[in-house]
Structures are given as C-alpha cells and as structure tokens.
C-alpha positions as CSV (number, residue, x, y, z in Angstrom):
1,M,122.7,29.5,35.9
2,P,121.8,33.1,36.9
3,A,121.0,35.5,34.1
4,R,123.8,37.7,33.0
5,S,123.2,41.4,33.2
6,G,124.6,42.5,29.8
7,L,127.8,43.4,27.9
8,A,129.3,45.8,30.4
9,T,131.3,43.2,32.4
10,P,135.0,43.2,31.4
11,M,136.1,39.9,29.9
12,L,138.8,40.6,27.4
13,P,142.5,39.9,27.8
14,E,145.0,42.5,26.6
15,R,144.5,42.9,22.9
16,A,147.0,42.9,20.1
17,P,147.2,46.0,18.0
18,L,144.6,46.1,15.2
19,R,147.1,45.6,12.5
20,Q,148.0,42.3,14.0
21,R,144.4,41.1,14.3
22,V,143.7,41.5,10.6
23,P,145.2,38.5,8.8
24,T,147.6,38.9,5.9
25,L,146.3,36.8,3.0
26,G,149.5,36.2,1.2
27,T,148.9,35.9,-2.5
28,M,145.9,38.3,-2.5
29,S,147.1,40.4,-5.4
30,S,145.1,42.2,-8.1
31,R,144.3,40.0,-11.1
32,P,143.6,41.3,-14.6
33,P,139.9,41.1,-15.4
34,A,140.3,39.9,-19.0
35,G,138.9,36.4,-19.5
36,T,137.7,36.1,-15.9
37,P,134.2,35.7,-14.5
38,R,132.6,38.9,-13.3
39,T,131.6,37.5,-9.9
40,S,133.1,34.9,-7.6
41,V,130.8,33.2,-5.2
42,V,132.9,31.8,-2.3
43,I,131.3,29.0,-0.3
44,P,133.2,27.6,2.8
45,C,132.3,23.9,3.4
46,H,132.8,21.6,6.3
47,D,130.8,18.3,6.1
48,S,128.2,20.3,4.3
49,L,126.7,17.8,1.8
50,R,123.3,17.7,3.5
51,W,122.6,21.3,2.4
52,L,125.2,22.2,-0.2
53,P,123.6,20.6,-3.3
54,S,120.6,23.0,-3.2
55,T,122.8,25.9,-2.2
56,L,125.1,25.3,-5.1
57,Q,122.2,24.8,-7.5
58,S,120.8,28.2,-6.4
59,V,124.1,29.7,-7.6
60,L,124.3,27.8,-10.9
61,D,120.7,28.7,-11.7
62,Q,121.4,32.5,-11.6
63,T,120.1,34.5,-14.5
64,D,123.5,36.2,-14.5
65,R,125.7,33.3,-15.6
66,D,129.0,35.3,-15.6
67,L,130.3,33.7,-12.4
68,E,132.5,31.1,-10.8
69,V,131.9,29.2,-7.6
70,V,134.9,28.6,-5.3
71,L,134.1,25.8,-2.8
72,V,136.6,25.8,0.1
73,D,136.8,22.4,1.8
74,D,137.8,23.4,5.4
75,G,139.1,20.0,6.4
76,G,135.8,18.1,6.2
77,S,135.5,14.4,6.1
78,D,132.8,14.1,3.4
79,D,133.5,13.4,-0.3
80,L,133.3,16.9,-1.5
81,A,135.6,16.2,-4.5
82,G,133.3,13.4,-5.6
83,F,130.3,15.7,-5.3
84,V,131.9,18.4,-7.4
85,A,132.9,15.9,-10.1
86,G,129.3,14.8,-10.3
87,V,128.1,18.3,-10.7
88,G,130.0,18.6,-14.0
89,D,130.0,22.4,-14.3
90,G,133.2,24.0,-15.2
91,R,132.3,27.1,-13.2
92,V,132.7,25.2,-10.0
93,R,136.2,24.9,-8.4
94,L,137.2,23.1,-5.3
95,V,140.2,24.1,-3.1
96,R,141.2,22.4,0.2
97,Q,142.8,23.4,3.4
98,D,143.3,22.0,6.8
99,N,140.5,22.9,9.2
100,A,140.9,26.5,10.2
101,G,137.4,27.8,10.6
102,V,134.9,29.6,8.5
103,S,136.6,33.0,8.4
104,A,139.9,31.5,7.3
105,A,138.0,29.4,4.7
106,R,136.4,32.6,3.3
107,N,139.8,34.2,3.1
108,R,141.2,31.3,1.3
109,G,138.3,31.5,-1.2
110,L,139.0,35.2,-1.6
111,D,142.6,34.4,-2.3
112,E,141.5,32.0,-5.0
113,A,138.8,34.2,-6.5
114,R,139.2,35.4,-10.1
115,G,136.2,37.6,-10.3
116,A,136.2,41.4,-9.9
117,L,133.2,41.1,-7.5
118,V,132.9,38.6,-4.6
119,L,129.9,37.2,-2.8
120,F,130.4,35.1,0.3
121,L,127.6,32.4,0.7
122,D,127.1,30.0,3.5
123,S,126.8,26.4,2.5
124,D,123.2,26.1,3.6
125,D,121.7,29.3,2.3
126,L,120.0,29.9,-1.0
127,L,120.3,32.7,-3.6
128,L,117.2,33.8,-5.4
129,P,117.5,33.3,-9.2
130,D,118.0,37.0,-10.0
131,A,120.2,37.8,-7.0
132,L,123.5,38.4,-8.8
133,E,121.8,40.1,-11.8
134,S,120.2,42.6,-9.5
135,L,123.2,43.2,-7.3
136,V,125.7,43.5,-10.2
137,A,123.3,45.8,-12.1
138,R,123.1,48.1,-9.1
139,Y,126.9,48.1,-8.8
140,D,127.3,49.0,-12.5
141,R,125.1,52.1,-12.0
142,E,127.5,53.3,-9.3
143,P,130.8,51.5,-9.6
144,D,132.6,53.6,-7.0
145,V,130.6,52.1,-4.1
146,G,132.3,49.6,-1.8
147,L,129.4,47.2,-1.2
148,V,126.0,46.5,-2.7
149,Y,123.5,44.5,-0.6
150,G,120.0,43.3,-0.9
151,W,117.4,41.9,1.5
152,A,117.2,38.5,3.2
153,A,114.4,36.2,4.3
154,V,114.8,33.6,7.0
155,V,113.3,30.2,6.2
156,D,113.1,26.8,7.9
157,E,114.2,23.5,6.5
158,R,111.0,23.4,4.4
159,G,111.6,26.8,2.9
160,V,108.9,28.5,4.9
161,E,109.6,32.0,6.2
162,V,109.9,31.9,10.0
163,S,110.8,35.5,11.0
164,R,110.8,39.1,9.8
165,R,112.8,39.8,6.7
166,R,116.1,41.7,7.0
167,T,115.4,44.9,5.1
168,S,116.9,48.3,4.9
169,D,117.1,51.4,2.7
170,W,120.5,52.6,4.0
171,E,122.8,53.8,1.3
172,G,125.8,56.2,1.0
173,D,127.9,56.8,4.1
174,V,126.4,54.3,6.4
175,W,129.0,53.7,9.1
176,E,127.3,55.7,11.9
177,R,124.0,53.8,11.2
178,L,125.6,50.4,10.6
179,I,127.2,50.6,14.0
180,T,123.7,50.4,15.5
181,R,122.4,47.5,13.4
182,N,123.9,45.0,10.9
183,V,121.5,45.3,8.0
184,V,123.8,43.4,5.6
185,S,123.3,39.6,5.5
186,L,126.2,37.5,4.5
187,G,125.2,36.1,1.1
188,A,123.2,39.1,0.2
189,A,126.1,41.4,-0.7
190,I,128.7,41.8,-3.3
191,V,132.0,43.6,-2.7
192,P,134.8,44.4,-5.1
193,A,137.6,41.9,-4.6
194,R,140.2,44.7,-4.6
195,I,138.6,46.3,-1.6
196,L,138.4,43.0,0.3
197,R,142.0,42.4,-0.4
198,E,143.0,45.9,0.7
199,L,141.2,45.4,4.0
200,G,142.7,42.0,4.6
201,G,139.5,40.0,4.4
202,F,137.8,38.5,7.5
203,T,139.4,38.7,10.9
204,V,140.0,35.2,12.2
205,N,138.9,34.7,15.8
206,R,138.1,31.0,15.8
207,D,140.5,30.3,18.7
208,R,138.6,32.8,20.8
209,F,134.9,32.4,19.8
210,A,133.2,29.4,18.4
211,V,130.5,31.7,17.0
212,D,131.7,35.1,15.8
213,V,130.2,38.2,14.3
214,E,133.0,38.6,11.7
215,D,130.7,39.7,8.9
216,W,129.5,42.8,10.8
217,E,133.1,43.6,11.7
218,L,134.1,43.4,8.0
219,W,131.1,45.5,6.8
220,L,132.1,48.2,9.3
221,R,135.6,48.2,7.9
222,V,134.3,48.6,4.4
223,A,131.9,51.3,5.5
224,D,134.7,53.2,7.2
225,H,136.2,53.9,3.7
226,H,133.4,53.3,1.1
227,R,129.8,54.1,0.4
228,F,127.1,51.4,0.3
229,A,124.2,50.9,-2.2
230,V,121.1,48.8,-1.7
231,V,118.9,46.6,-3.9
232,P,115.4,46.8,-2.2
233,Q,114.3,43.3,-2.8
234,V,114.9,39.8,-1.2
235,V,118.0,38.2,-2.8
236,L,118.8,35.6,-0.2
237,R,117.0,32.9,1.8
238,V,118.8,32.1,5.1
239,R,118.0,28.6,6.3
240,R,117.6,28.0,10.0
241,H,117.9,24.4,11.2
242,A,119.2,22.4,14.1
243,S,122.8,22.3,12.9
244,N,123.2,26.0,12.4
245,S,126.3,27.3,14.3
246,T,124.2,30.0,16.0
247,G,121.6,27.6,17.2
248,T,120.7,26.5,20.7
249,G,123.4,26.9,23.3
250,A,125.5,29.5,21.4
251,T,124.5,32.5,23.4
252,D,127.6,32.6,25.7
253,T,130.1,32.6,22.8
254,L,128.0,35.0,20.8
255,E,128.0,37.4,23.7
256,A,131.7,37.2,24.0
257,A,132.1,37.9,20.2
258,Y,129.8,40.9,20.4
259,R,131.8,42.3,23.4
260,H,135.0,41.8,21.5
261,L,133.6,43.6,18.4
262,I,132.4,46.5,20.5
263,E,135.9,46.8,22.2
264,T,137.7,46.9,18.9
265,V,135.5,48.7,16.4
266,F,135.8,52.1,18.0
267,E,139.6,52.1,18.1
268,D,141.1,55.1,16.3
269,Q,137.6,56.6,15.7
270,P,136.8,60.3,16.4
271,P,134.9,61.2,19.5
272,H,131.5,61.7,17.8
273,R,131.7,58.1,16.6
274,V,132.9,56.8,20.0
275,A,129.8,58.4,21.4
276,L,127.8,55.7,19.5
277,R,129.2,52.9,21.6
278,G,126.1,52.8,23.8
279,A,123.8,52.4,20.8
280,M,125.9,49.6,19.4
281,T,126.0,47.8,22.8
282,A,122.2,48.1,23.1
283,R,121.8,46.7,19.5
284,A,124.0,43.7,20.4
285,E,122.0,43.1,23.6
286,M,118.7,43.2,21.8
287,A,120.1,40.6,19.3
288,L,121.2,38.4,22.2
289,A,117.8,38.7,23.8
290,W,116.2,37.5,20.6
291,H,118.7,34.6,20.5
292,A,117.9,33.7,24.1
293,L,114.2,33.7,23.3
294,Q,114.1,32.0,20.0
295,D,116.9,29.5,20.3
296,D,117.3,28.9,24.0
297,H,113.7,29.6,25.1
298,D,115.2,31.5,28.1
299,A,112.9,34.3,29.0
300,T,114.9,35.3,32.1
301,Q,118.1,35.8,30.2
302,A,116.3,37.6,27.4
303,L,114.8,40.0,29.9
304,A,118.2,40.7,31.4
305,Y,119.7,41.5,28.0
306,R,116.7,43.8,27.2
307,R,117.0,45.7,30.4
308,S,120.7,46.1,29.9
309,A,120.1,47.4,26.4
310,L,117.7,50.0,27.8
311,R,120.4,51.1,30.3
312,H,123.0,51.5,27.5
313,H,120.7,53.3,25.1
314,P,117.4,54.6,26.5
315,A,116.3,55.7,23.0
316,I,115.6,52.1,22.1
317,R,112.3,52.5,24.0
318,S,110.9,54.6,21.2
319,G,111.4,51.7,18.6
320,S,108.7,49.1,17.9
321,E,111.2,46.3,18.3
322,Y,111.7,47.0,22.0
323,W,108.0,46.6,22.6
324,R,107.7,43.6,20.4
325,Q,110.5,41.9,22.2
326,G,108.9,42.7,25.6
327,A,105.7,41.1,24.4
328,A,107.6,38.0,23.2
329,I,109.4,37.7,26.5
330,R,106.1,37.9,28.4
331,L,104.5,35.3,26.1
332,L,107.3,32.8,26.7
333,Q,107.0,33.4,30.5
334,V,103.3,32.8,30.5
335,A,102.8,30.2,27.8
336,G,106.0,28.2,27.7
337,P,108.1,27.2,24.8
338,S,105.6,25.0,22.9
339,L,102.8,27.6,22.8
340,Y,105.3,30.4,22.2
341,G,106.6,28.5,19.1
342,R,103.0,28.1,17.8
343,V,102.2,31.7,18.3
344,R,105.4,32.8,16.5
345,G,104.5,30.5,13.6
346,A,101.0,31.9,13.3
347,A,102.4,35.5,13.4
348,G,104.8,34.6,10.7
349,S,102.0,33.3,8.5
350,V,100.0,36.5,9.0
351,R,103.1,38.6,8.0
352,R,103.7,36.4,4.9
353,A,100.0,36.7,3.8
354,A,100.2,40.5,4.2
355,S,103.5,40.9,2.3
C-alpha cells in the first residue's frame, strides 16, 4: 500500500453540531460529599482479567486509602463478578452494561462515581503507590484548578521502561500549548467530578473509530474553561503489550481519529487559536510517525508523516524530537526491524541508567 501523505486529505462526512456529539449522561447529578470517598477510580473492563488483578492491586495499595474503585464491565465474557467477589474489598464496586466501547464505559463509571475527584485508569496500567496522595495533595493546594496531572512511564509486560517518560511542567492556562501536544496521560490525572459532568464526559466515537484520541479531546475541553496543575513525578506506568488497542495495524483508524479531532476542536474558537491548527496537525503527524515506526515497523509511512508534519508546521525542525525521529527512521531503513528493536532497547537502558 502506498504511503499516505499526511492529514490534509478530506475524509469526514458532514458533522453534527458539537452539542449533539457530546453525550448526555443522564443521572450525572451532583452528589453530596458527606460520607463518600474522596476519589473515584474508574476502570473500564472488557475481558481484562489477564492484566486487571495487578492494575486493581496498584489502586488498592495506594497510600491515600480514601477511595473507591468503579469497575465497569463493558459486556465482557469473563467472570468479572467472581473476580471482584474474590478480592473482598468493600471499596471495589462492579457495574455492568452491554458492550458500548471504552468511552461509554468511562462515562458509565463517571455516572456511578461517588467521589468528588475522578481518575480514569485503563485496565492494564499501574498506579505508583503514592499517585493519589500526590495528585490530591496538589489539588488541595489549589482547589480551583480543573485538572491535576503527573508524569507517566511506558513499560513492557515485565515492567521494564521501553520509551521516554511523558513529562511536562505546563500549568495554568494550557489550552494553547495542549493543542500542540497531549502531555496528560489517562490514568495520571484527577479531575473534579462536577467538571466532568458539566462537560458531558467523554465523546463517544466508537462507531467511527476503533481507536480514538478521546482523552486528548476531553482534556482540551477542560482546558478551555479551567487551569491545570502538575505533579512533577511519575505517578503511572503505562503497559505496552501485544493486545493493546493501539498496537500493530491501528495506524489507519488512529489517523482518522486525529483528523476528526483537528476538525472539531477549533470550532467556535477565536482566530488566534485557529491559527494553531497547523501546529496541532504536525503534532498528530509526528505521533503517527512514531506509531508507524514502533508498532508497524513501516519506515516509508513514518517518513511520509514526518514530511507532512514539517509542511504543516516548519517550526518543528527546531525541536530535538524531529531529528531523533529522523534518525530512528533511517535506522529502521538501514538495519531492519530486528536490529532497530535492539538499538531502541539499548537506548532505553542508557536513559534509565542516567535517570
């Protein structure tokens, strides 16, 4: 298949007005805080029992124990009820729904959540023991912020870090920076439940995209109205494995999801923000290039995305990532996937030793 040239090609059908694309969550009303847990950790599940036990344990082992866990069984076939019964922890609740996709499951969890703060966690990721303590303490110092986030490390099935950590020091009014790069990892952020309910939760696009970028879209809606705060430490380990939804072969649907996000996020924004569209497009194309490299081992497609990113936003040439990506593409072209993987692993070991 010939390499695609980037995100400029039109592909979207006529869109519904924005107010129709944000789902109404029914019973999402404010709940009194008295007698309720401080934080609700919402975990959508669909045949997740291979990874869920360690994920859930990472939540139950939090130093801040003022929490509940809402597991949302999104129409899976495994015995999630039996697993929860075996856990024997009253902080864990299970709700069920017909299969509707991860965004709808998160929204159902938000509907059920009793905590004043909410953290959405994927069923295969791991919180560090002091994650909630650190995030909640930062929120308490500035309770008018709309989101508090920490850093994330990407690990393999053995728990070994395999890529650069997702770090940022962005705080305050971050919309115009967040449009250029999603620095907030799902699972590394807490958001007041009232804000999530006011915004309508996650946009549900499952019928359009098998892999979506719904978290970035939600963070941008939060940032459009509220300030952010950061905890400058790793609070989350994101596990990469063969069954991840954004693994090999997901590039096409991920490209479509990015294009949809770019088309919608600038609606009703002032001209000085619309001018950032090129920068956001380039950021998405750089992310797609990494995906083509690391998951698909497709140097030709990665190079096409990188070139398109440069056309959309020439300033990316001044950043180190642009040149690192160019070197990675060349390595894959020359060495092939096997040696490329070994070099990546060695580079990761050097970074971990230096950190």
